[in-house]
C-alpha atoms as a printed R data frame, in Angstrom:
    type eleno elety resid chain resno       x       y       z
1   ATOM     1    CA   MET     A     1   0.000   0.000   0.000
2   ATOM     2    CA   LYS     A     2   1.728   3.163  -1.239
3   ATOM     3    CA   LYS     A     3  -0.844   5.874  -0.482
4   ATOM     4    CA   ILE     A     4  -3.733   6.381   1.947
5   ATOM     5    CA   GLY     A     5  -6.248   9.191   1.682
6   ATOM     6    CA   PHE     A     6  -9.831   9.921   2.667
7   ATOM     7    CA   LEU     A     7 -13.028  10.077   0.631
8   ATOM     8    CA   SER     A     8 -15.876  12.325   1.792
9   ATOM     9    CA   PHE     A     9 -19.399  12.364   0.396
10  ATOM    10    CA   GLY     A    10 -19.924  15.802   1.933
11  ATOM    11    CA   HIS     A    11 -23.350  15.090   3.395
12  ATOM    12    CA   TRP     A    12 -25.166  17.867   5.196
13  ATOM    13    CA   THR     A    13 -28.523  18.096   6.920
14  ATOM    14    CA   PRO     A    14 -30.139  20.753   9.135
15  ATOM    15    CA   SER     A    15 -30.770  18.118  11.816
16  ATOM    16    CA   PRO     A    16 -29.525  19.112  15.313
17  ATOM    17    CA   GLN     A    17 -27.690  15.762  15.454
18  ATOM    18    CA   SER     A    18 -25.532  16.708  12.464
19  ATOM    19    CA   GLY     A    19 -22.246  18.548  12.767
20  ATOM    20    CA   THR     A    20 -22.661  19.657   9.147
21  ATOM    21    CA   ARG     A    21 -25.958  21.508   8.858
22  ATOM    22    CA   SER     A    22 -25.610  23.503   5.645
23  ATOM    23    CA   ALA     A    23 -23.912  23.451   2.265
24  ATOM    24    CA   ALA     A    24 -21.512  26.106   3.562
25  ATOM    25    CA   ASP     A    25 -20.614  23.831   6.488
26  ATOM    26    CA   ALA     A    26 -19.946  20.935   4.126
27  ATOM    27    CA   LEU     A    27 -17.663  23.002   1.911
28  ATOM    28    CA   LEU     A    28 -15.730  24.791   4.649
29  ATOM    29    CA   GLN     A    29 -15.343  21.653   6.760
30  ATOM    30    CA   SER     A    30 -14.067  19.797   3.696
31  ATOM    31    CA   ILE     A    31 -11.305  22.376   3.340
32  ATOM    32    CA   ASP     A    32 -10.458  22.124   7.044
33  ATOM    33    CA   LEU     A    33 -10.369  18.318   6.927
34  ATOM    34    CA   ALA     A    34  -8.038  18.336   3.923
35  ATOM    35    CA   VAL     A    35  -5.697  20.703   5.758
36  ATOM    36    CA   ALA     A    36  -5.822  18.510   8.873
37  ATOM    37    CA   ALA     A    37  -5.227  15.346   6.834
38  ATOM    38    CA   GLU     A    38  -2.166  16.875   5.221
39  ATOM    39    CA   GLU     A    39  -0.800  17.792   8.654
40  ATOM    40    CA   LEU     A    40  -1.381  14.187   9.793
41  ATOM    41    CA   GLY     A    41   0.593  12.847   6.842
42  ATOM    42    CA   ALA     A    42  -2.267  11.474   4.727
43  ATOM    43    CA   ASP     A    43  -1.658  11.268   1.014
44  ATOM    44    CA   GLY     A    44  -5.004  12.318  -0.453
45  ATOM    45    CA   ALA     A    45  -8.234  14.258   0.049
46  ATOM    46    CA   TYR     A    46 -10.993  13.033  -2.262
47  ATOM    47    CA   PHE     A    47 -14.628  14.099  -2.588
48  ATOM    48    CA   ARG     A    48 -17.749  12.513  -4.042
49  ATOM    49    CA   VAL     A    49 -19.974  14.528  -6.372
50  ATOM    50    CA   HIS     A    50 -23.794  14.181  -6.351
51  ATOM    51    CA   HIS     A    51 -26.421  16.415  -7.937
52  ATOM    52    CA   PHE     A    52 -29.865  17.329  -6.580
53  ATOM    53    CA   ALA     A    53 -28.790  16.169  -3.105
54  ATOM    54    CA   ARG     A    54 -27.614  17.637   0.182
55  ATOM    55    CA   GLN     A    55 -24.059  16.646  -0.628
56  ATOM    56    CA   LEU     A    56 -21.060  18.138  -2.383
57  ATOM    57    CA   ALA     A    57 -21.939  18.929  -5.995
58  ATOM    58    CA   SER     A    58 -19.679  21.419  -7.837
59  ATOM    59    CA   PRO     A    59 -16.139  20.158  -7.163
60  ATOM    60    CA   PHE     A    60 -13.805  22.652  -8.790
61  ATOM    61    CA   PRO     A    61 -14.248  25.653  -6.465
62  ATOM    62    CA   LEU     A    62 -13.691  23.283  -3.529
63  ATOM    63    CA   LEU     A    63 -10.637  21.625  -5.111
64  ATOM    64    CA   ALA     A    64  -9.128  25.003  -5.974
65  ATOM    65    CA   ALA     A    65  -9.660  26.287  -2.426
66  ATOM    66    CA   ILE     A    66  -8.027  23.191  -0.951
67  ATOM    67    CA   GLY     A    67  -5.183  23.511  -3.433
68  ATOM    68    CA   ALA     A    68  -4.565  27.072  -2.280
69  ATOM    69    CA   LYS     A    69  -4.507  26.101   1.426
70  ATOM    70    CA   THR     A    70  -2.360  22.958   1.172
71  ATOM    71    CA   SER     A    71   1.009  22.187  -0.352
72  ATOM    72    CA   ARG     A    72   1.551  18.421  -0.543
73  ATOM    73    CA   ILE     A    73  -1.601  16.328  -0.334
74  ATOM    74    CA   GLU     A    74  -3.245  14.947  -3.478
75  ATOM    75    CA   ILE     A    75  -6.666  16.464  -4.167
76  ATOM    76    CA   GLY     A    76  -9.261  14.513  -6.058
77  ATOM    77    CA   THR     A    77 -12.773  13.383  -6.774
78  ATOM    78    CA   GLY     A    78 -14.382   9.987  -6.498
79  ATOM    79    CA   VAL     A    79 -16.296  10.486  -8.759
80  ATOM    80    CA   ILE     A    80 -17.716  13.156 -11.079
81  ATOM    81    CA   ASP     A    81 -20.725  11.938 -13.067
82  ATOM    82    CA   MET     A    82 -19.850  12.534 -16.722
83  ATOM    83    CA   ARG     A    83 -23.500  12.412 -17.802
84  ATOM    84    CA   TYR     A    84 -23.799  15.922 -16.352
85  ATOM    85    CA   GLU     A    85 -20.612  17.470 -17.718
86  ATOM    86    CA   ASN     A    86 -19.708  19.795 -20.575
87  ATOM    87    CA   PRO     A    87 -16.292  18.232 -21.219
88  ATOM    88    CA   LEU     A    88 -14.623  21.334 -22.654
89  ATOM    89    CA   TYR     A    89 -15.744  23.632 -19.845
90  ATOM    90    CA   MET     A    90 -14.774  20.877 -17.419
91  ATOM    91    CA   ALA     A    91 -11.289  20.721 -18.953
92  ATOM    92    CA   GLU     A    92 -10.838  24.455 -18.350
93  ATOM    93    CA   SER     A    93 -12.099  24.265 -14.752
94  ATOM    94    CA   ALA     A    94 -10.035  21.193 -13.922
95  ATOM    95    CA   SER     A    95  -6.896  22.676 -15.429
96  ATOM    96    CA   ALA     A    96  -7.342  25.893 -13.451
97  ATOM    97    CA   ALA     A    97  -7.801  23.945 -10.197
98  ATOM    98    CA   ASP     A    98  -4.754  21.820 -11.004
99  ATOM    99    CA   LEU     A    99  -2.575  24.854 -11.653
100 ATOM   100    CA   ILE     A   100  -3.679  26.438  -8.369
101 ATOM   101    CA   ALA     A   101  -2.767  23.180  -6.604
102 ATOM   102    CA   GLY     A   102   0.603  22.928  -8.313
103 ATOM   103    CA   GLY     A   103  -0.191  19.758 -10.252
104 ATOM   104    CA   ARG     A   104  -1.760  17.749  -7.412
105 ATOM   105    CA   LEU     A   105  -5.216  17.127  -8.912
106 ATOM   106    CA   GLN     A   106  -6.319  13.483  -9.234
107 ATOM   107    CA   LEU     A   107  -9.623  13.627 -11.074
108 ATOM   108    CA   GLY     A   108 -11.953  10.644 -10.665
109 ATOM   109    CA   ILE     A   109 -14.771  10.500 -13.204
110 ATOM   110    CA   SER     A   110 -17.399   7.918 -14.118
111 ATOM   111    CA   ARG     A   111 -20.722   7.128 -15.719
112 ATOM   112    CA   GLY     A   112 -22.198   7.871 -12.299
113 ATOM   113    CA   SER     A   113 -24.553   6.112  -9.931
114 ATOM   114    CA   PRO     A   114 -28.355   6.226  -9.557
115 ATOM   115    CA   GLU     A   115 -29.342   9.819  -8.836
116 ATOM   116    CA   GLN     A   116 -31.928  11.647  -6.759
117 ATOM   117    CA   VAL     A   117 -34.086  12.578  -9.741
118 ATOM   118    CA   ILE     A   118 -35.105  10.878 -12.958
119 ATOM   119    CA   ASP     A   119 -32.647  11.595 -15.783
120 ATOM   120    CA   GLY     A   120 -31.153  14.528 -13.919
121 ATOM   121    CA   TRP     A   121 -28.652  15.158 -16.684
122 ATOM   122    CA   ARG     A   122 -31.508  16.306 -18.923
123 ATOM   123    CA   TYR     A   123 -32.011  19.326 -16.657
124 ATOM   124    CA   PHE     A   124 -28.362  20.196 -17.311
125 ATOM   125    CA   GLY     A   125 -29.063  20.255 -21.048
126 ATOM   126    CA   TYR     A   126 -27.663  16.850 -22.043
127 ATOM   127    CA   GLN     A   127 -29.269  13.869 -23.701
128 ATOM   128    CA   PRO     A   128 -27.918  10.784 -25.447
129 ATOM   129    CA   ALA     A   129 -27.380  11.050 -29.185
130 ATOM   130    CA   GLU     A   130 -29.386   8.850 -31.516
131 ATOM   131    CA   GLY     A   131 -28.495   5.240 -30.854
132 ATOM   132    CA   GLU     A   132 -26.855   6.037 -27.496
133 ATOM   133    CA   ASN     A   133 -27.901   5.356 -23.922
134 ATOM   134    CA   GLU     A   134 -26.860   7.487 -20.956
135 ATOM   135    CA   SER     A   135 -23.773   5.341 -20.299
136 ATOM   136    CA   ASP     A   136 -22.651   5.823 -23.904
137 ATOM   137    CA   MET     A   137 -23.143   9.565 -23.474
138 ATOM   138    CA   ALA     A   138 -20.974   9.592 -20.350
139 ATOM   139    CA   ARG     A   139 -18.192   7.735 -22.144
140 ATOM   140    CA   ARG     A   140 -18.456  10.089 -25.132
141 ATOM   141    CA   HIS     A   141 -18.132  13.096 -22.835
142 ATOM   142    CA   THR     A   142 -15.131  11.401 -21.254
143 ATOM   143    CA   GLU     A   143 -13.349  10.878 -24.547
144 ATOM   144    CA   VAL     A   144 -13.844  14.548 -25.476
145 ATOM   145    CA   LEU     A   145 -12.432  15.554 -22.068
146 ATOM   146    CA   LEU     A   146  -9.378  13.333 -22.499
147 ATOM   147    CA   ASP     A   147  -8.682  14.756 -25.943
148 ATOM   148    CA   ALA     A   148  -8.993  18.327 -24.656
149 ATOM   149    CA   LEU     A   149  -6.560  17.642 -21.798
150 ATOM   150    CA   ARG     A   150  -3.831  16.636 -24.250
151 ATOM   151    CA   GLY     A   151  -3.266  20.328 -24.897
152 ATOM   152    CA   GLU     A   152  -3.331  20.053 -28.680
153 ATOM   153    CA   GLY     A   153  -4.899  22.717 -30.872
154 ATOM   154    CA   PHE     A   154  -8.243  21.890 -32.483
155 ATOM   155    CA   ALA     A   155 -10.157  25.180 -32.926
156 ATOM   156    CA   LYS     A   156  -9.763  27.357 -36.038
157 ATOM   157    CA   PRO     A   157  -8.662  30.874 -35.010
158 ATOM   158    CA   ASN     A   158 -10.553  34.016 -35.941
159 ATOM   159    CA   PRO     A   159  -8.635  35.860 -38.691
160 ATOM   160    CA   GLN     A   160  -9.414  39.137 -36.897
161 ATOM   161    CA   PRO     A   161  -9.100  38.234 -33.198
162 ATOM   162    CA   MET     A   162  -9.469  40.634 -30.292
163 ATOM   163    CA   PHE     A   163  -6.016  39.580 -29.049
164 ATOM   164    CA   PRO     A   164  -3.063  38.142 -30.991
165 ATOM   165    CA   ASN     A   165  -3.117  34.360 -31.389
166 ATOM   166    CA   PRO     A   166  -0.221  31.935 -31.499
167 ATOM   167    CA   PRO     A   167   0.169  30.223 -34.883
168 ATOM   168    CA   GLY     A   168  -1.965  27.234 -35.815
169 ATOM   169    CA   LEU     A   169  -5.102  25.790 -34.300
170 ATOM   170    CA   LEU     A   170  -5.975  26.913 -30.784
171 ATOM   171    CA   ARG     A   171  -6.271  24.753 -27.668
172 ATOM   172    CA   LEU     A   172  -8.214  25.357 -24.493
173 ATOM   173    CA   GLU     A   173  -6.550  27.526 -21.886
174 ATOM   174    CA   PRO     A   174  -5.312  27.227 -19.262
175 ATOM   175    CA   TYR     A   175  -3.405  24.038 -19.994
176 ATOM   176    CA   ALA     A   176  -2.289  21.902 -17.055
177 ATOM   177    CA   GLU     A   177   0.625  19.721 -18.063
178 ATOM   178    CA   GLY     A   178   0.341  16.143 -16.853
179 ATOM   179    CA   LEU     A   179  -3.332  16.320 -15.844
180 ATOM   180    CA   ARG     A   180  -4.300  13.930 -18.643
181 ATOM   181    CA   GLU     A   181  -2.317  11.205 -16.841
182 ATOM   182    CA   ARG     A   182  -4.078  11.949 -13.554
183 ATOM   183    CA   ILE     A   183  -7.588  11.096 -14.734
184 ATOM   184    CA   TRP     A   184  -9.189   8.073 -13.032
185 ATOM   185    CA   TRP     A   185 -12.239   6.087 -14.101
186 ATOM   186    CA   GLY     A   186 -14.619   4.803 -11.459
187 ATOM   187    CA   ALA     A   187 -15.424   1.357 -12.808
188 ATOM   188    CA   GLY     A   188 -18.430  -0.622 -11.609
189 ATOM   189    CA   SER     A   189 -17.758  -3.653 -13.770
190 ATOM   190    CA   ASN     A   190 -14.872  -5.597 -15.244
191 ATOM   191    CA   ALA     A   191 -15.752  -4.408 -18.746
192 ATOM   192    CA   THR     A   192 -15.591  -0.696 -17.871
193 ATOM   193    CA   ALA     A   193 -12.293  -1.256 -16.043
194 ATOM   194    CA   VAL     A   194 -10.874  -2.780 -19.226
195 ATOM   195    CA   TRP     A   195 -12.259   0.160 -21.257
196 ATOM   196    CA   ALA     A   196 -10.578   2.622 -18.881
197 ATOM   197    CA   ALA     A   197  -7.259   0.805 -19.267
198 ATOM   198    CA   LYS     A   198  -7.425   1.021 -23.052
199 ATOM   199    CA   LEU     A   199  -7.931   4.790 -22.828
200 ATOM   200    CA   GLY     A   200  -5.024   5.214 -20.405
201 ATOM   201    CA   MET     A   201  -6.995   6.223 -17.320
202 ATOM   202    CA   ASN     A   202  -6.155   5.184 -13.777
203 ATOM   203    CA   LEU     A   203  -8.701   3.002 -11.982
204 ATOM   204    CA   GLN     A   204 -10.940   3.823  -9.030
205 ATOM   205    CA   SER     A   205 -12.906   0.907  -7.632
206 ATOM   206    CA   SER     A   206 -15.420   1.781  -4.940
207 ATOM   207    CA   THR     A   207 -17.264  -0.162  -2.251
208 ATOM   208    CA   LEU     A   208 -19.729  -1.553  -4.772
209 ATOM   209    CA   LYS     A   209 -19.581  -3.198  -8.174
210 ATOM   210    CA   ASP     A   210 -21.683  -5.365 -10.422
211 ATOM   211    CA   ASP     A   211 -22.037  -8.833  -8.930
212 ATOM   212    CA   GLU     A   212 -20.479 -10.723 -11.822
213 ATOM   213    CA   THR     A   213 -19.427 -14.038 -10.231
214 ATOM   214    CA   GLY     A   214 -21.262 -14.396  -6.912
215 ATOM   215    CA   GLU     A   215 -17.957 -14.449  -5.024
216 ATOM   216    CA   PRO     A   216 -17.130 -12.195  -2.045
217 ATOM   217    CA   PHE     A   217 -16.775  -8.525  -2.913
218 ATOM   218    CA   HIS     A   218 -13.040  -8.213  -2.293
219 ATOM   219    CA   ILE     A   219 -12.321 -11.212  -4.532
220 ATOM   220    CA   GLN     A   220 -14.420  -9.821  -7.380
221 ATOM   221    CA   GLN     A   221 -12.772  -6.444  -6.969
222 ATOM   222    CA   ALA     A   222  -9.295  -7.994  -7.039
223 ATOM   223    CA   GLN     A   223 -10.240  -9.808 -10.252
224 ATOM   224    CA   GLN     A   224 -11.409  -6.500 -11.715
225 ATOM   225    CA   ILE     A   225  -8.066  -4.889 -10.870
226 ATOM   226    CA   ARG     A   226  -6.109  -7.742 -12.433
227 ATOM   227    CA   ALA     A   227  -8.250  -7.553 -15.605
228 ATOM   228    CA   TYR     A   228  -7.578  -3.818 -15.729
229 ATOM   229    CA   ARG     A   229  -3.813  -4.263 -15.425
230 ATOM   230    CA   GLU     A   230  -3.792  -6.956 -18.126
231 ATOM   231    CA   ALA     A   231  -5.702  -4.625 -20.466
232 ATOM   232    CA   TRP     A   232  -3.323  -1.780 -19.642
233 ATOM   233    CA   LYS     A   233  -0.337  -3.922 -20.581
234 ATOM   234    CA   ALA     A   234  -2.015  -5.110 -23.784
235 ATOM   235    CA   ALA     A   235  -2.716  -1.486 -24.770
236 ATOM   236    CA   GLY     A   236   1.011  -0.748 -24.721
237 ATOM   237    CA   HIS     A   237   0.970   2.224 -22.363
238 ATOM   238    CA   THR     A   238   4.438   3.116 -21.095
239 ATOM   239    CA   ARG     A   239   3.667   4.513 -17.660
240 ATOM   240    CA   THR     A   240   2.596   2.520 -14.602
241 ATOM   241    CA   PRO     A   241  -1.121   2.976 -13.849
242 ATOM   242    CA   ARG     A   242  -2.556   3.681 -10.427
243 ATOM   243    CA   VAL     A   243  -5.422   1.840  -8.768
244 ATOM   244    CA   SER     A   244  -7.446   2.907  -5.724
245 ATOM   245    CA   VAL     A   245 -10.051   1.100  -3.653
246 ATOM   246    CA   SER     A   246 -12.397   2.647  -1.086
247 ATOM   247    CA   ARG     A   247 -13.260   1.187   2.293
248 ATOM   248    CA   SER     A   248 -15.098   2.184   5.472
249 ATOM   249    CA   ILE     A   249 -12.493   1.368   8.137
250 ATOM   250    CA   PHE     A   250 -12.633   2.420  11.782
251 ATOM   251    CA   ALA     A   251 -10.068   1.660  14.445
252 ATOM   252    CA   LEU     A   252 -11.805   1.392  17.821
253 ATOM   253    CA   MET     A   253  -9.489   3.455  20.000
254 ATOM   254    CA   ASN     A   254 -11.837   4.849  22.653
255 ATOM   255    CA   ASP     A   255 -15.386   4.752  23.998
256 ATOM   256    CA   ARG     A   256 -16.624   7.237  21.410
257 ATOM   257    CA   ASP     A   257 -15.357   5.045  18.557
258 ATOM   258    CA   ARG     A   258 -17.007   2.018  20.107
259 ATOM   259    CA   ALA     A   259 -20.276   3.922  20.592
260 ATOM   260    CA   TYR     A   260 -20.339   4.994  16.957
261 ATOM   261    CA   PHE     A   261 -19.008   1.877  15.237
262 ATOM   262    CA   GLY     A   262 -18.455  -0.910  17.774
263 ATOM   263    CA   GLY     A   263 -21.879  -2.394  17.153
264 ATOM   264    CA   SER     A   264 -21.660  -2.185  13.363
265 ATOM   265    CA   ARG     A   265 -23.665  -4.787  11.470
266 ATOM   266    CA   ASP     A   266 -21.944  -4.026   8.161
267 ATOM   267    CA   ASP     A   267 -19.242  -6.672   8.544
268 ATOM   268    CA   ASP     A   268 -20.631  -8.768   5.681
269 ATOM   269    CA   ASP     A   269 -21.088  -8.001   1.994
270 ATOM   270    CA   LYS     A   270 -24.556  -6.942   0.895
271 ATOM   271    CA   ILE     A   271 -26.432  -7.642  -2.327
272 ATOM   272    CA   GLY     A   272 -28.765  -5.096  -3.901
273 ATOM   273    CA   PHE     A   273 -30.003  -3.740  -7.216
274 ATOM   274    CA   LEU     A   274 -28.860  -0.428  -8.708
275 ATOM   275    CA   ASP     A   275 -31.729  -0.632 -11.186
276 ATOM   276    CA   GLU     A   276 -34.114  -3.262 -12.527
277 ATOM   277    CA   LYS     A   277 -31.329  -5.127 -14.319
278 ATOM   278    CA   THR     A   278 -28.125  -4.508 -12.367
279 ATOM   279    CA   ARG     A   279 -27.421  -6.760  -9.405
280 ATOM   280    CA   ALA     A   280 -24.677  -5.190  -7.309
281 ATOM   281    CA   ILE     A   281 -22.512  -6.329  -4.436
282 ATOM   282    CA   PHE     A   282 -21.645  -3.874  -1.675
283 ATOM   283    CA   GLY     A   283 -18.433  -4.385   0.264
284 ATOM   284    CA   ARG     A   284 -18.371  -4.764   4.024
285 ATOM   285    CA   SER     A   285 -17.202  -2.169   6.544
286 ATOM   286    CA   TYR     A   286 -14.395  -2.766   9.015
287 ATOM   287    CA   ALA     A   287 -14.504  -1.716  12.675
288 ATOM   288    CA   ALA     A   288 -12.270  -3.310  15.321
289 ATOM   289    CA   GLU     A   289  -9.309  -2.742  17.594
290 ATOM   290    CA   PRO     A   290  -6.142  -2.081  15.553
291 ATOM   291    CA   ASP     A   291  -4.582  -5.548  15.908
292 ATOM   292    CA   LYS     A   292  -7.800  -7.274  14.791
293 ATOM   293    CA   LEU     A   293  -8.283  -4.692  12.062
294 ATOM   294    CA   ILE     A   294  -4.850  -5.429  10.627
295 ATOM   295    CA   GLU     A   295  -5.631  -9.149  10.467
296 ATOM   296    CA   GLN     A   296  -8.934  -8.500   8.691
297 ATOM   297    CA   LEU     A   297  -7.483  -6.054   6.182
298 ATOM   298    CA   LYS     A   298  -4.627  -8.341   5.259
299 ATOM   299    CA   ARG     A   299  -7.216 -10.857   4.064
300 ATOM   300    CA   ASP     A   300  -8.771  -8.272   1.722
301 ATOM   301    CA   GLU     A   301  -7.412  -9.235  -1.709
302 ATOM   302    CA   ALA     A   302  -8.405  -5.983  -3.417
303 ATOM   303    CA   ILE     A   303  -6.577  -3.832  -0.870
304 ATOM   304    CA   ALA     A   304  -3.498  -5.952  -1.534
305 ATOM   305    CA   GLU     A   305  -3.868  -5.412  -5.297
306 ATOM   306    CA   ALA     A   306  -4.326  -1.629  -5.116
307 ATOM   307    CA   ASP     A   307  -1.669   1.030  -4.568
308 ATOM   308    CA   THR     A   308  -4.050   3.584  -2.991
309 ATOM   309    CA   LEU     A   309  -6.620   3.147  -0.216
310 ATOM   310    CA   LEU     A   310  -9.341   5.763   0.296
311 ATOM   311    CA   LEU     A   311 -10.972   5.807   3.722
312 ATOM   312    CA   THR     A   312 -14.624   6.833   3.531
313 ATOM   313    CA   VAL     A   313 -15.268   9.230   6.397
314 ATOM   314    CA   PRO     A   314 -18.473  10.120   8.293
315 ATOM   315    CA   ASN     A   315 -18.177  13.824   7.554
316 ATOM   316    CA   GLN     A   316 -21.233  14.864   9.607
317 ATOM   317    CA   LEU     A   317 -19.402  13.860  12.796
318 ATOM   318    CA   GLY     A   318 -17.181  16.911  12.395
319 ATOM   319    CA   VAL     A   319 -13.644  17.776  11.372
320 ATOM   320    CA   ASP     A   320 -11.988  16.912  14.694
321 ATOM   321    CA   TYR     A   321 -13.540  13.459  14.901
322 ATOM   322    CA   ASN     A   322 -12.769  12.643  11.276
323 ATOM   323    CA   ALA     A   323  -9.178  13.769  11.756
324 ATOM   324    CA   HIS     A   324  -9.061  11.332  14.688
325 ATOM   325    CA   VAL     A   325 -10.438   8.542  12.446
326 ATOM   326    CA   ILE     A   326  -7.739   9.205   9.835
327 ATOM   327    CA   GLU     A   327  -4.952   9.565  12.399
328 ATOM   328    CA   SER     A   328  -5.908   6.282  14.109
329 ATOM   329    CA   ILE     A   329  -5.554   4.383  10.829
330 ATOM   330    CA   LEU     A   330  -2.319   6.110   9.822
331 ATOM   331    CA   GLN     A   331  -0.627   5.543  13.172
332 ATOM   332    CA   HIS     A   332  -1.947   2.186  14.327
333 ATOM   333    CA   VAL     A   333  -2.962   0.232  11.212
334 ATOM   334    CA   ALA     A   334  -1.314   1.530   8.046
335 ATOM   335    CA   PRO     A   335   2.342   0.742   8.907
336 ATOM   336    CA   ALA     A   336   1.479  -2.945   9.335
337 ATOM   337    CA   MET     A   337  -0.159  -2.861   5.898
338 ATOM   338    CA   GLY     A   338   3.089  -1.755   4.262
339 ATOM   339    CA   TRP     A   339   2.335   1.964   4.098
340 ATOM   340    CA   ARG     A   340   5.600   3.893   3.704
341 ATOM   341    CA   SER     A   341   7.653   0.876   4.684
């Protein structure tokens, strides 16, 4: 395990029991948690993107703000739903955030998960082309984004521009060198992982995927990662790809930890349906004293296959408690898993 970061969904609710009661709270606390995680030595601060929900939605202002207040930690998403995105405008926004962060952006994108509204992307002005479905549309948007991030000119210049142009076709500005190699695809199946490898994207595998074999989640996920790496090699890419997995992991260090997570009933995989046709398997959570936690995690084949582990955090419990959750893993569990050894 080379890198460990956190993944926040950025939930907020006006409930008195929540430590994150507004969208402003969610955004500002996300910045504070990223700063705290960097001080603790974590490697990454990642954020989920959901639309029409009381969660984080527009990632680039948040990523840029974190980039301006930190200096080392990777900053990313897990994931942005490409059904909703204008890929050219997204390329500009992502490049600007990456430049502010000094080249630390790790952008996770995907077809997206079931949303709060029916066909929410239609409200954003997008619809599949003739013969496409929404997944095809997301992949088409992705391919346009990847082409734009190469930094090559494609637009014919105005012969009488307002400002002087460089020679040749024009590219989008600003251009962030290297960002194209820091795009990750959130794959929910083996087939989309293989597709991502062919296009030269890194792989993000979450806590759920299509149930393709009926085996335990971590075994299916490890198989997905191996299929991805085989496809990467077959595609002839020269760089080494990165692979992340996400897990809910809590070290029970004190009475508060035990009160929150000691009685967890999520220690087995779950089966559900993302839609009428898609049977999915949801990975278990881990909550135990550090020595037991280490034993359990070492049996997780997908964690062993990945180079990056993202810890999903309960953001509504507040910045201080989530910093404690991250610190407990980094100090008492991660070294035994090979982190920075």
